[in-house]
C-alpha positions as CSV (number, residue, x, y, z in Angstrom):
1,M,-15.9,-38.8,-6.9
2,K,-17.4,-36.9,-3.8
3,R,-15.6,-37.4,0.6
4,T,-16.1,-35.0,3.0
5,I,-14.0,-32.4,4.8
6,S,-13.4,-33.2,8.9
7,V,-11.8,-30.5,10.9
8,M,-11.5,-31.5,14.3
9,I,-9.5,-29.6,17.5
10,G,-6.5,-32.0,18.5
11,K,-5.4,-33.1,22.0
12,G,-1.9,-31.4,20.4
13,S,0.0,-34.3,21.7
14,V,3.2,-33.8,20.0
15,K,5.5,-37.1,20.7
16,H,2.2,-39.1,19.4
17,N,2.4,-36.7,16.4
18,N,6.5,-37.2,15.8
19,R,6.0,-40.8,16.7
20,D,8.1,-40.3,19.4
21,F,6.3,-43.8,20.7
22,T,3.9,-45.8,18.4
23,A,0.3,-46.4,19.6
24,E,-2.0,-49.3,19.1
25,N,-4.0,-48.0,16.2
26,V,-0.3,-47.1,14.1
27,D,0.9,-49.2,11.8
28,A,4.6,-49.0,12.0
29,K,4.9,-50.1,8.8
30,R,3.7,-47.5,7.1
31,T,5.1,-45.0,9.4
32,Q,7.9,-44.2,6.8
33,N,5.5,-43.2,4.6
34,N,4.9,-40.2,6.7
35,I,6.0,-36.5,5.8
36,V,6.6,-33.9,8.4
37,Y,6.3,-30.5,7.5
38,C,8.2,-29.4,11.2
39,N,8.9,-30.4,14.4
40,E,10.2,-27.0,15.9
41,N,11.0,-26.8,20.2
42,I,7.9,-25.1,21.1
43,K,9.7,-22.9,24.2
44,S,12.5,-21.9,21.4
45,V,9.5,-20.7,19.1
46,Y,8.3,-18.6,22.0
47,H,11.8,-17.3,22.4
48,Q,11.5,-15.7,18.5
49,L,8.1,-14.8,18.9
50,F,8.1,-12.9,22.2
51,D,11.4,-11.9,23.9
52,E,11.6,-8.7,21.9
53,A,8.6,-7.4,23.3
54,L,8.5,-9.2,26.7
55,E,12.0,-6.8,27.2
56,K,10.4,-4.1,25.9
57,Y,7.4,-5.0,28.3
58,N,8.9,-5.5,31.4
59,S,11.3,-2.1,30.8
60,K,8.0,-0.3,31.7
61,Q,7.5,-1.8,34.8
62,T,7.9,-0.2,37.7
63,R,7.3,-2.5,40.3
64,K,8.7,-6.0,40.5
65,D,6.1,-7.9,40.8
66,R,4.6,-6.8,37.8
67,M,7.3,-8.7,35.7
68,I,7.2,-11.8,33.3
69,N,10.4,-13.6,34.1
70,D,9.1,-16.3,31.3
71,Y,6.6,-15.3,28.9
72,Y,6.1,-19.7,28.8
73,E,5.9,-20.8,31.5
74,K,3.0,-17.2,32.4
75,I,0.8,-19.1,29.9
76,R,1.1,-22.7,30.3
77,T,0.3,-22.0,34.2
78,G,-2.6,-19.2,33.4
79,K,-6.4,-20.0,32.1
80,Q,-7.0,-17.3,29.7
81,E,-5.0,-18.4,26.9
82,K,-3.8,-22.0,25.8
83,L,-0.1,-22.4,24.6
84,F,-1.1,-23.7,21.3
85,H,-3.8,-25.2,19.6
86,E,-4.0,-27.8,17.1
87,V,-6.1,-29.0,13.9
88,I,-6.9,-31.9,12.4
89,L,-7.8,-32.0,8.6
90,Q,-9.0,-35.4,6.9
91,I,-10.6,-35.9,3.5
92,G,-13.1,-39.1,3.6
93,N,-13.1,-42.0,6.4
94,K,-11.6,-45.3,6.3
95,E,-13.9,-47.3,4.1
96,D,-13.4,-44.7,0.8
97,M,-10.0,-43.5,1.9
98,Y,-8.5,-45.6,3.3
99,A,-4.8,-44.8,3.6
100,D,-3.2,-48.0,2.6
101,S,-4.8,-47.6,-1.2
102,E,-5.7,-45.5,-4.8
103,N,-7.4,-43.3,-3.1
104,G,-5.4,-43.1,0.4
105,Q,-2.4,-42.1,-2.1
106,L,-5.4,-39.1,-3.7
107,A,-5.9,-37.7,0.0
108,K,-1.9,-37.6,0.4
109,A,-1.5,-35.5,-2.5
110,V,-4.2,-33.3,-1.8
111,L,-3.9,-32.6,1.7
112,D,-0.1,-32.1,0.9
113,K,-0.7,-29.1,-1.3
114,Y,-3.4,-28.0,1.1
115,M,-0.3,-27.7,4.0
116,K,1.8,-26.0,1.9
117,N,0.2,-22.7,1.5
118,F,-1.3,-23.0,5.6
119,Q,1.1,-20.9,7.0
120,E,1.1,-18.1,4.2
121,R,-2.4,-18.0,4.5
122,N,-2.3,-17.7,8.1
123,P,0.6,-15.1,9.2
124,N,-0.8,-14.7,12.7
125,L,-0.6,-18.6,13.5
126,K,3.3,-19.6,14.3
127,V,3.0,-23.2,12.8
128,F,5.8,-25.2,14.7
129,S,4.5,-28.8,14.1
130,A,3.0,-30.0,11.0
131,H,2.8,-33.8,10.6
132,L,1.0,-35.9,7.5
133,H,-0.3,-39.7,8.6
134,M,-0.3,-42.1,6.4
135,D,0.3,-45.0,8.6
136,E,-3.4,-44.7,10.3
137,A,-6.5,-45.6,9.3
138,T,-7.1,-42.3,6.7
139,P,-4.8,-39.8,5.8
140,H,-4.8,-36.8,7.7
141,L,-3.0,-33.9,9.2
142,H,-2.0,-32.6,12.3
143,I,-1.3,-29.1,12.4
144,D,-0.2,-27.5,16.0
145,F,0.2,-23.7,16.1
146,I,0.8,-20.4,18.5
147,P,-1.9,-18.0,18.0
148,F,-0.5,-14.1,18.1
149,T,-1.5,-10.7,18.1
150,T,0.9,-7.6,17.5
151,G,0.5,-3.7,18.3
152,S,-1.3,-5.0,21.4
153,K,-2.0,-1.9,24.0
154,R,-2.6,-4.5,26.7
155,G,0.2,-6.7,27.9
156,L,3.3,-7.3,25.7
157,E,2.9,-5.6,22.3
158,T,2.9,-9.1,20.8
159,R,1.3,-11.6,22.8
160,V,-0.4,-14.9,22.7
161,S,-4.1,-14.5,21.5
162,L,-6.6,-16.9,19.1
163,K,-9.3,-14.3,19.4
164,K,-6.7,-11.0,18.2
165,A,-4.9,-13.4,15.6
166,L,-7.8,-14.3,13.8
167,E,-9.4,-11.1,14.0
168,A,-6.3,-9.5,12.1
169,Q,-6.8,-12.6,9.6
170,G,-10.3,-11.3,9.5
171,F,-12.8,-12.8,10.8
172,R,-15.0,-11.3,13.6
173,G,-17.4,-13.0,15.2
174,G,-20.9,-12.1,16.0
175,T,-23.1,-15.3,17.5
176,K,-22.1,-18.3,19.6
177,S,-21.9,-20.5,16.1
178,N,-20.3,-18.2,14.1
179,T,-17.2,-16.9,16.4
180,E,-14.0,-16.3,15.3
181,W,-12.8,-19.8,15.5
182,N,-16.0,-21.0,13.6
183,Q,-15.8,-18.6,10.4
184,W,-11.5,-19.6,10.3
185,V,-12.3,-23.3,10.1
186,E,-15.1,-23.1,7.5
187,A,-12.5,-20.9,5.1
188,E,-10.0,-23.3,5.8
189,K,-12.6,-25.9,4.1
190,E,-13.2,-23.8,1.4
191,K,-9.7,-24.1,0.7
192,L,-9.0,-27.7,1.0
193,S,-11.7,-28.5,-0.5
194,E,-10.6,-25.7,-3.9
195,V,-7.5,-28.3,-3.5
196,M,-9.7,-31.1,-3.9
197,L,-11.3,-30.1,-6.9
198,E,-7.9,-30.0,-8.8
199,Y,-7.2,-33.5,-8.2
200,G,-11.2,-34.6,-9.4
201,I,-12.8,-34.5,-5.6
202,E,-16.2,-32.8,-4.9
203,W,-16.8,-32.0,-1.3
204,K,-19.5,-33.7,0.1
205,K,-21.3,-31.6,2.6
206,K,-23.5,-33.5,5.2
207,N,-26.7,-32.7,5.9
208,I,-26.1,-28.9,4.2
209,H,-28.1,-27.8,1.3
210,K,-25.5,-25.3,0.3
211,K,-24.6,-25.8,-3.3
212,H,-20.7,-26.6,-4.0
213,K,-19.2,-26.3,-7.6
214,S,-18.8,-29.9,-9.5
215,V,-15.7,-30.6,-10.7
216,N,-16.5,-29.5,-14.2
217,E,-17.9,-26.0,-12.7
218,F,-14.5,-25.4,-11.3
219,K,-12.7,-26.4,-14.0
220,R,-14.6,-23.8,-16.6
221,D,-14.1,-21.5,-13.4
222,M,-10.6,-21.7,-14.3
223,L,-10.3,-21.5,-17.4
224,V,-12.7,-18.1,-17.2
225,K,-10.2,-16.8,-15.2
226,E,-6.9,-18.1,-17.2
227,V,-8.4,-16.1,-20.0
228,E,-8.5,-13.1,-18.0
229,E,-5.0,-13.3,-16.9
230,L,-4.4,-13.7,-20.3
231,N,-6.0,-10.6,-21.4
232,E,-4.5,-8.4,-19.2
233,K,-0.8,-10.2,-20.1
234,K,-1.8,-9.2,-23.9
235,E,-3.1,-5.4,-22.5
236,N,0.3,-4.6,-20.9
237,L,2.0,-5.9,-24.5
238,E,0.0,-3.7,-26.3
239,Q,1.0,-0.7,-24.4
240,K,4.1,-1.4,-24.1
241,I,4.9,-2.2,-27.9
242,S,2.4,1.6,-28.1
243,A,4.8,2.7,-25.7
244,Y,8.2,2.2,-27.9
245,K,6.4,3.8,-30.7
246,K,6.3,7.0,-28.6
247,S,9.9,6.8,-28.3
248,E,9.9,6.4,-32.0
249,E,8.5,9.6,-32.2
250,Y,10.2,11.2,-29.8
251,A,14.0,9.9,-31.0
252,V,13.0,11.8,-34.6
253,H,11.9,14.6,-33.0
254,T,15.0,15.0,-31.1
255,A,17.3,13.9,-33.9
256,K,15.4,17.5,-35.2
257,Q,15.8,19.3,-32.2
258,I,19.8,19.2,-32.9
259,Q,19.8,21.2,-35.9
260,N,18.6,24.3,-34.0
261,N,20.9,23.4,-31.0
262,D,24.1,25.3,-30.6
263,N,26.1,22.8,-28.5
264,Y,26.0,20.1,-32.0
265,N,26.5,23.8,-34.9
266,L,30.1,24.5,-35.9
267,P,30.5,28.2,-35.1
268,S,31.9,30.7,-37.9
269,P,36.4,30.0,-37.8
270,P,37.6,33.0,-35.5
271,T,39.9,35.5,-37.8
272,L,43.5,34.4,-38.7
273,M,42.6,31.0,-36.8
274,S,43.8,27.9,-38.5
275,A,42.7,25.1,-39.6
276,K,44.0,23.0,-37.1
277,A,43.7,25.1,-34.5
278,Y,39.7,25.4,-35.4
279,K,39.5,21.4,-35.9
280,N,40.7,20.8,-32.4
281,K,38.7,23.4,-30.8
282,Y,35.4,23.6,-32.1
283,A,34.6,20.4,-34.5
284,E,36.3,17.8,-32.7
285,P,33.9,18.4,-29.6
286,V,31.1,18.7,-31.3
287,I,31.6,15.6,-34.1
288,K,32.5,13.8,-30.9
289,K,29.0,15.1,-28.6
290,L,27.1,13.9,-32.1
291,T,28.6,10.6,-32.2
292,D,27.9,9.6,-28.8
293,F,24.1,11.0,-29.2
294,I,24.1,9.1,-32.4
295,Q,25.5,5.9,-30.6
296,N,23.3,6.2,-27.7
297,L,19.9,6.4,-30.5
298,A,20.8,3.7,-32.2
299,R,21.7,1.4,-29.1
300,K,17.9,2.3,-27.5
301,C,16.7,2.0,-31.2
302,F,18.1,-1.5,-31.4
303,R,16.5,-2.5,-27.8
304,A,12.5,-1.0,-28.5
305,E,12.7,-2.6,-32.1
306,K,14.0,-6.1,-30.1
307,E,11.5,-6.3,-26.9
308,V,8.4,-4.7,-29.4
309,K,8.8,-7.6,-31.8
310,Q,9.2,-10.0,-28.7
311,A,5.9,-8.1,-27.4
312,K,4.4,-8.9,-31.0
313,E,5.4,-12.5,-30.9
314,E,4.2,-12.8,-27.3
315,V,1.1,-11.5,-28.4
316,S,0.5,-13.3,-30.8
317,V,0.6,-17.1,-28.7
318,L,-1.5,-15.0,-26.4
319,Y,-3.7,-14.6,-28.5
320,A,-4.1,-18.1,-29.6
321,E,-4.1,-18.9,-26.5
322,N,-6.7,-17.5,-25.3
323,Q,-9.0,-18.7,-28.5
324,R,-7.6,-22.2,-27.2
325,L,-9.0,-21.4,-23.9
326,K,-12.4,-19.8,-24.8
327,S,-13.1,-22.7,-26.9
328,E,-12.7,-25.0,-23.6
329,V,-14.9,-22.6,-21.3
330,W,-17.4,-23.1,-24.0
331,K,-17.4,-26.8,-24.1
332,Q,-17.0,-26.8,-20.3
333,N,-20.5,-25.0,-20.7
334,I,-21.8,-27.4,-22.7
335,K,-21.6,-30.1,-20.6
336,I,-22.3,-28.4,-17.5
337,S,-25.5,-27.8,-18.9
338,K,-25.9,-31.5,-20.3
339,M,-25.4,-33.0,-16.7
340,G,-28.1,-30.6,-15.7
341,V,-30.9,-32.0,-18.7
342,E,-29.5,-35.4,-16.9
343,L,-30.0,-34.2,-13.4
344,R,-33.5,-33.3,-13.8
345,R,-34.6,-36.4,-15.9
346,F,-33.1,-38.5,-12.9
347,T,-35.5,-36.4,-10.5
348,K,-38.5,-36.8,-12.4
349,I,-37.4,-40.9,-12.5
350,K,-36.6,-40.8,-8.8
351,D,-40.0,-38.4,-8.2
352,Y,-42.0,-41.3,-10.4
353,V,-40.7,-44.3,-8.7
354,G,-40.0,-43.3,-5.6
355,A,-36.2,-42.8,-4.4
356,E,-35.5,-47.0,-3.8
């Protein structure tokens, strides 16, 4: 299954997104199927983000006309930055991913999983309103966010700036067609396409010949990644076992040193000292030290043996899993190779008889 990805700039109608009123293109019977991720008051979010920086900025001003009473109102009435931005993401269209269909439910699952990592992936885009709509023709996401930058040397230290927010996340503009925004949109499309592949949907790009991974290639690469992670875990466990073996050698070495340590050796009894006095003053303290040392050593050895046994069992399981995954990778490579052969055959037939 192949589907397109659409990322559009929204109008930012929070009341419409939250269904405070019902538009003509909305099926009210299906509104209950929508998902609301967050719906915070934008003014409250502005206070959370900028009040501290605003107070610090105002405290440095010597002229009253340069002080800012309300940062929200300054941005709302200004012309440099927007109060917030909205993106709308959609998979396919109403013909192939109609909301009230099985494919529509599939699109809902993909968009839902994509949305759950959006804020973590975009720390400089504060999401205050996000909705997944299932009551229109095609499932789609509305994400409303406030872009902000920190550590600014001009104006407030923390202030609204789309350009700087995206730069902080690694997107730096170049030409008019390669702005920070365009780079970010393409990166988000890539993230969405990765989630789509997990559900067996390939990204169908419009008028672009860049090759994208097929579902089989994605599965193969995920298996390869899993094999690498298992190998790393196996190596860590083997290092742990090696460390325990060294600890055991250290314990034996320490026990031998006791023989030459005055703290653990009994001195010769002084002249005319009674056996009872010698026992109380010399013998019992040394015996207590030895007992404490042996008990502590025994506990360490017991824990070490137990953990080594557990680590060896984990290594055994990881080895078996590793072999299974390598086998799966091999099968996926065979499958991809066969598909390549079939594609070349199909291309030859198409070239011979024509596309129609």
